[in-house]
Structures are given as C-alpha cells and as structure tokens.
N, CA, C and O atoms as a GROMACS GRO file, in nm:
protein
  284
    1UNK      N    1   0.075  -0.127   0.026
    1UNK     CA    2  -0.010   0.002   0.025
    1UNK      C    3   0.087   0.093  -0.001
    1UNK      O    4   0.048   0.178  -0.081
    2UNK      N    5   0.239   0.113   0.048
    2UNK     CA    6   0.238   0.240   0.066
    2UNK      C    7   0.336   0.276  -0.052
    2UNK      O    8   0.355   0.395  -0.075
    3UNK      N    9   0.400   0.177  -0.131
    3UNK     CA   10   0.454   0.198  -0.246
    3UNK      C   11   0.367   0.253  -0.370
    3UNK      O   12   0.401   0.324  -0.464
    4UNK      N   13   0.245   0.195  -0.338
    4UNK     CA   14   0.148   0.314  -0.440
    4UNK      C   15   0.126   0.435  -0.423
    4UNK      O   16   0.098   0.534  -0.490
    5UNK      N   17   0.154   0.394  -0.269
    5UNK     CA   18   0.108   0.619  -0.253
    5UNK      C   19   0.287   0.670  -0.250
    5UNK      O   20   0.297   0.781  -0.199
    6UNK      N   21   0.398   0.621  -0.285
    6UNK     CA   22   0.493   0.653  -0.279
    6UNK      C   23   0.500   0.722  -0.453
    6UNK      O   24   0.503   0.836  -0.497
    7UNK      N   25   0.500   0.551  -0.530
    7UNK     CA   26   0.456   0.604  -0.684
    7UNK      C   27   0.325   0.739  -0.743
    7UNK      O   28   0.342   0.798  -0.850
    8UNK      N   29   0.241   0.759  -0.680
    8UNK     CA   30   0.150   0.816  -0.670
    8UNK      C   31   0.156   1.014  -0.678
    8UNK      O   32   0.087   1.102  -0.729
    9UNK      N   33   0.341   1.004  -0.558
    9UNK     CA   34   0.339   1.113  -0.511
    9UNK      C   35   0.466   1.120  -0.633
    9UNK      O   36   0.479   1.239  -0.664
   10UNK      N   37   0.571   1.026  -0.718
   10UNK     CA   38   0.620   1.053  -0.857
   10UNK      C   39   0.588   1.081  -0.972
   10UNK      O   40   0.671   1.104  -1.061
   11UNK      N   41   0.474   1.083  -0.986
   11UNK     CA   42   0.398   1.090  -1.076
   11UNK      C   43   0.307   1.252  -1.052
   11UNK      O   44   0.284   1.327  -1.147
   12UNK      N   45   0.268   1.279  -0.918
   12UNK     CA   46   0.280   1.400  -0.911
   12UNK      C   47   0.384   1.499  -0.920
   12UNK      O   48   0.362   1.595  -0.994
   13UNK      N   49   0.463   1.496  -0.875
   13UNK     CA   50   0.586   1.581  -0.893
   13UNK      C   51   0.658   1.581  -1.060
   13UNK      O   52   0.687   1.671  -1.138
   14UNK      N   53   0.668   1.441  -1.065
   14UNK     CA   54   0.671   1.447  -1.265
   14UNK      C   55   0.567   1.497  -1.330
   14UNK      O   56   0.581   1.473  -1.451
   15UNK      N   57   0.432   1.578  -1.299
   15UNK     CA   58   0.333   1.649  -1.383
   15UNK      C   59   0.385   1.823  -1.286
   15UNK      O   60   0.358   1.924  -1.350
   16UNK      N   61   0.430   1.837  -1.195
   16UNK     CA   62   0.516   1.987  -1.181
   16UNK      C   63   0.603   2.026  -1.255
   16UNK      O   64   0.639   2.138  -1.289
   17UNK      N   65   0.650   1.890  -1.288
   17UNK     CA   66   0.812   1.956  -1.363
   17UNK      C   67   0.816   2.019  -1.477
   17UNK      O   68   0.886   2.117  -1.503
   18UNK      N   69   0.693   1.928  -1.595
   18UNK     CA   70   0.689   1.973  -1.714
   18UNK      C   71   0.692   2.091  -1.779
   18UNK      O   72   0.636   2.175  -1.709
   19UNK      N   73   0.730   2.136  -1.878
   19UNK     CA   74   0.763   2.303  -1.933
   19UNK      C   75   0.588   2.283  -1.963
   19UNK      O   76   0.607   2.377  -2.040
   20UNK      N   77   0.455   2.255  -1.975
   20UNK     CA   78   0.346   2.270  -2.061
   20UNK      C   79   0.347   2.346  -1.904
   20UNK      O   80   0.379   2.463  -1.887
   21UNK      N   81   0.312   2.270  -1.814
   21UNK     CA   82   0.204   2.280  -1.719
   21UNK      C   83   0.343   2.498  -1.674
   21UNK      O   84   0.294   2.606  -1.641
   22UNK      N   85   0.416   2.482  -1.685
   22UNK     CA   86   0.498   2.649  -1.678
   22UNK      C   87   0.444   2.707  -1.763
   22UNK      O   88   0.371   2.803  -1.742
   23UNK      N   89   0.475   2.650  -1.898
   23UNK     CA   90   0.387   2.761  -2.019
   23UNK      C   91   0.267   2.816  -1.986
   23UNK      O   92   0.247   2.934  -1.958
   24UNK      N   93   0.154   2.686  -1.994
   24UNK     CA   94  -0.002   2.729  -1.935
   24UNK      C   95  -0.004   2.825  -1.839
   24UNK      O   96  -0.081   2.918  -1.861
   25UNK      N   97   0.045   2.828  -1.761
   25UNK     CA   98   0.091   2.867  -1.634
   25UNK      C   99   0.051   3.047  -1.631
   25UNK      O  100  -0.038   3.121  -1.587
   26UNK      N  101   0.223   3.060  -1.735
   26UNK     CA  102   0.238   3.156  -1.757
   26UNK      C  103   0.109   3.237  -1.866
   26UNK      O  104   0.064   3.351  -1.859
   27UNK      N  105   0.086   3.156  -1.937
   27UNK     CA  106  -0.013   3.220  -2.060
   27UNK      C  107  -0.120   3.293  -1.945
   27UNK      O  108  -0.130   3.415  -1.940
   28UNK      N  109  -0.207   3.191  -1.843
   28UNK     CA  110  -0.288   3.237  -1.801
   28UNK      C  111  -0.284   3.409  -1.681
   28UNK      O  112  -0.364   3.501  -1.662
   29UNK      N  113  -0.113   3.366  -1.617
   29UNK     CA  114  -0.071   3.463  -1.540
   29UNK      C  115  -0.075   3.592  -1.662
   29UNK      O  116  -0.133   3.692  -1.621
   30UNK      N  117  -0.025   3.601  -1.793
   30UNK     CA  118  -0.060   3.710  -1.918
   30UNK      C  119  -0.209   3.783  -1.946
   30UNK      O  120  -0.222   3.902  -1.977
   31UNK      N  121  -0.271   3.730  -1.937
   31UNK     CA  122  -0.393   3.689  -1.996
   31UNK      C  123  -0.463   3.801  -1.831
   31UNK      O  124  -0.529   3.905  -1.835
   32UNK      N  125  -0.407   3.715  -1.694
   32UNK     CA  126  -0.500   3.783  -1.603
   32UNK      C  127  -0.449   3.946  -1.578
   32UNK      O  128  -0.518   4.046  -1.561
   33UNK      N  129  -0.283   3.929  -1.582
   33UNK     CA  130  -0.224   4.031  -1.570
   33UNK      C  131  -0.272   4.180  -1.708
   33UNK      O  132  -0.276   4.298  -1.674
   34UNK      N  133  -0.300   4.134  -1.842
   34UNK     CA  134  -0.358   4.188  -1.860
   34UNK      C  135  -0.503   4.278  -1.841
   34UNK      O  136  -0.528   4.398  -1.839
   35UNK      N  137  -0.579   4.161  -1.828
   35UNK     CA  138  -0.712   4.212  -1.699
   35UNK      C  139  -0.698   4.325  -1.626
   35UNK      O  140  -0.763   4.429  -1.638
   36UNK      N  141  -0.580   4.291  -1.525
   36UNK     CA  142  -0.567   4.374  -1.470
   36UNK      C  143  -0.553   4.515  -1.500
   36UNK      O  144  -0.609   4.608  -1.442
   37UNK      N  145  -0.472   4.521  -1.598
   37UNK     CA  146  -0.421   4.686  -1.597
   37UNK      C  147  -0.534   4.748  -1.694
   37UNK      O  148  -0.536   4.870  -1.709
   38UNK      N  149  -0.631   4.665  -1.762
   38UNK     CA  150  -0.719   4.717  -1.885
   38UNK      C  151  -0.842   4.762  -1.792
   38UNK      O  152  -0.918   4.831  -1.860
   39UNK      N  153  -0.898   4.741  -1.626
   39UNK     CA  154  -1.024   4.723  -1.602
   39UNK      C  155  -0.995   4.838  -1.455
   39UNK      O  156  -0.942   4.816  -1.346
   40UNK      N  157  -1.034   4.918  -1.492
   40UNK     CA  158  -0.987   5.032  -1.375
   40UNK      C  159  -1.068   4.962  -1.242
   40UNK      O  160  -1.024   4.976  -1.128
   41UNK      N  161  -1.184   4.890  -1.268
   41UNK     CA  162  -1.264   4.916  -1.100
   41UNK      C  163  -1.257   4.774  -1.054
   41UNK      O  164  -1.302   4.670  -1.104
   42UNK      N  165  -1.190   4.797  -0.950
   42UNK     CA  166  -1.122   4.670  -0.866
   42UNK      C  167  -1.194   4.572  -0.863
   42UNK      O  168  -1.151   4.473  -0.922
   43UNK      N  169  -1.309   4.563  -0.804
   43UNK     CA  170  -1.462   4.486  -0.748
   43UNK      C  171  -1.452   4.397  -0.893
   43UNK      O  172  -1.418   4.278  -0.890
   44UNK      N  173  -1.494   4.487  -1.054
   44UNK     CA  174  -1.518   4.376  -1.191
   44UNK      C  175  -1.399   4.321  -1.227
   44UNK      O  176  -1.396   4.209  -1.280
   45UNK      N  177  -1.297   4.388  -1.205
   45UNK     CA  178  -1.104   4.310  -1.230
   45UNK      C  179  -1.174   4.193  -1.194
   45UNK      O  180  -1.231   4.115  -1.270
   46UNK      N  181  -1.165   4.187  -1.065
   46UNK     CA  182  -1.139   4.048  -0.947
   46UNK      C  183  -1.261   3.915  -1.009
   46UNK      O  184  -1.237   3.798  -1.037
   47UNK      N  185  -1.399   3.992  -1.015
   47UNK     CA  186  -1.465   3.881  -1.116
   47UNK      C  187  -1.427   3.842  -1.233
   47UNK      O  188  -1.475   3.737  -1.274
   48UNK      N  189  -1.355   3.899  -1.299
   48UNK     CA  190  -1.346   3.848  -1.449
   48UNK      C  191  -1.219   3.806  -1.438
   48UNK      O  192  -1.162   3.781  -1.544
   49UNK      N  193  -1.127   3.782  -1.283
   49UNK     CA  194  -0.986   3.764  -1.318
   49UNK      C  195  -1.004   3.616  -1.277
   49UNK      O  196  -0.982   3.522  -1.353
   50UNK      N  197  -1.039   3.607  -1.169
   50UNK     CA  198  -1.109   3.472  -1.073
   50UNK      C  199  -1.103   3.349  -1.131
   50UNK      O  200  -1.028   3.253  -1.117
   51UNK      N  201  -1.227   3.379  -1.220
   51UNK     CA  202  -1.239   3.220  -1.321
   51UNK      C  203  -1.149   3.249  -1.434
   51UNK      O  204  -1.114   3.149  -1.497
   52UNK      N  205  -1.114   3.333  -1.465
   52UNK     CA  206  -1.028   3.367  -1.582
   52UNK      C  207  -0.881   3.259  -1.495
   52UNK      O  208  -0.844   3.143  -1.518
   53UNK      N  209  -0.845   3.333  -1.422
   53UNK     CA  210  -0.685   3.253  -1.338
   53UNK      C  211  -0.704   3.051  -1.304
   53UNK      O  212  -0.626   2.956  -1.314
   54UNK      N  213  -0.858   3.068  -1.260
   54UNK     CA  214  -0.913   2.888  -1.278
   54UNK      C  215  -0.900   2.822  -1.380
   54UNK      O  216  -0.800   2.754  -1.401
   55UNK      N  217  -0.998   2.831  -1.461
   55UNK     CA  218  -1.014   2.814  -1.622
   55UNK      C  219  -0.829   2.785  -1.658
   55UNK      O  220  -0.773   2.680  -1.626
   56UNK      N  221  -0.794   2.844  -1.693
   56UNK     CA  222  -0.580   2.872  -1.686
   56UNK      C  223  -0.572   2.786  -1.618
   56UNK      O  224  -0.478   2.720  -1.663
   57UNK      N  225  -0.611   2.738  -1.534
   57UNK     CA  226  -0.496   2.652  -1.388
   57UNK      C  227  -0.572   2.480  -1.420
   57UNK      O  228  -0.529   2.384  -1.356
   58UNK      N  229  -0.664   2.464  -1.504
   58UNK     CA  230  -0.777   2.321  -1.543
   58UNK      C  231  -0.663   2.328  -1.635
   58UNK      O  232  -0.548   2.307  -1.597
   59UNK      N  233  -0.701   2.363  -1.787
   59UNK     CA  234  -0.638   2.350  -1.939
   59UNK      C  235  -0.507   2.370  -1.916
   59UNK      O  236  -0.432   2.340  -2.009
   60UNK      N  237  -0.444   2.424  -1.789
   60UNK     CA  238  -0.296   2.345  -1.775
   60UNK      C  239  -0.228   2.281  -1.795
   60UNK      O  240  -0.135   2.264  -1.874
   61UNK      N  241  -0.328   2.185  -1.628
   61UNK     CA  242  -0.323   2.095  -1.576
   61UNK      C  243  -0.406   2.002  -1.677
   61UNK      O  244  -0.337   1.900  -1.671
   62UNK      N  245  -0.500   1.975  -1.759
   62UNK     CA  246  -0.539   1.918  -1.845
   62UNK      C  247  -0.437   1.908  -1.973
   62UNK      O  248  -0.409   1.793  -2.009
   63UNK      N  249  -0.384   2.010  -2.039
   63UNK     CA  250  -0.353   1.984  -2.150
   63UNK      C  251  -0.167   1.821  -2.133
   63UNK      O  252  -0.132   1.727  -2.204
   64UNK      N  253  -0.083   1.918  -1.928
   64UNK     CA  254   0.008   1.820  -1.938
   64UNK      C  255  -0.048   1.649  -1.912
   64UNK      O  256   0.007   1.542  -1.938
   65UNK      N  257  -0.176   1.680  -1.853
   65UNK     CA  258  -0.182   1.542  -1.850
   65UNK      C  259  -0.231   1.487  -1.965
   65UNK      O  260  -0.155   1.406  -1.913
   66UNK      N  261  -0.270   1.453  -2.048
   66UNK     CA  262  -0.311   1.460  -2.158
   66UNK      C  263  -0.204   1.425  -2.223
   66UNK      O  264  -0.201   1.306  -2.251
   67UNK      N  265  -0.057   1.530  -2.280
   67UNK     CA  266   0.098   1.473  -2.306
   67UNK      C  267   0.125   1.358  -2.240
   67UNK      O  268   0.160   1.258  -2.302
   68UNK      N  269   0.112   1.359  -2.089
   68UNK     CA  270   0.145   1.238  -1.997
   68UNK      C  271   0.154   1.124  -2.066
   68UNK      O  272   0.248   1.050  -2.100
   69UNK      N  273  -0.020   1.124  -2.089
   69UNK     CA  274  -0.104   0.990  -2.100
   69UNK      C  275  -0.018   0.926  -2.283
   69UNK      O  276  -0.005   0.811  -2.325
   70UNK      N  277   0.019   1.051  -2.343
   70UNK     CA  278   0.056   0.991  -2.485
   70UNK      C  279   0.181   0.944  -2.467
   70UNK      O  280   0.215   0.872  -2.561
   71UNK      N  281   0.251   0.953  -2.396
   71UNK     CA  282   0.406   0.878  -2.340
   71UNK      C  283   0.395   0.746  -2.378
   71UNK      O  284   0.486   0.668  -2.353
   0.00000   0.00000   0.00000
C-alpha cells in the first residue's frame, strides 16, 4: 500500500516539473495581468480574473495530463 502512495507522489512530482504546465500558467498569468491593467474598477476586475485564472489552471493541468498519457 505504501509503495502505491510513493508512486503517486512521484507521478505528481513529474506532472509539476513539465514545461507545458509552466507555459500554461504563464499564459494564464499574462491574460489575468492584462485584465487587471485594462479594467480600472477593482471589484469588476476580480470578478473577471478569478474565473479566468481557474480555467487557465485547469486547462494547463489538463494539457499536461493529456501529454503524459501519450508517452
């Protein structure tokens, strides 16, 4: 049982060390920063940034997961 848990941790570590994840996060950060600089109203800005950031994070993880399945 412990062996399975260690393998899962290594898989998670491998997922977090891939370039696709970091590229997706950088693009998400860029889009969120663009929204932040273009919209002067702070509450409206956060209402837009939070969903965009969450979707960007989810898409980055999904992109990396799909690429790892192809190996």
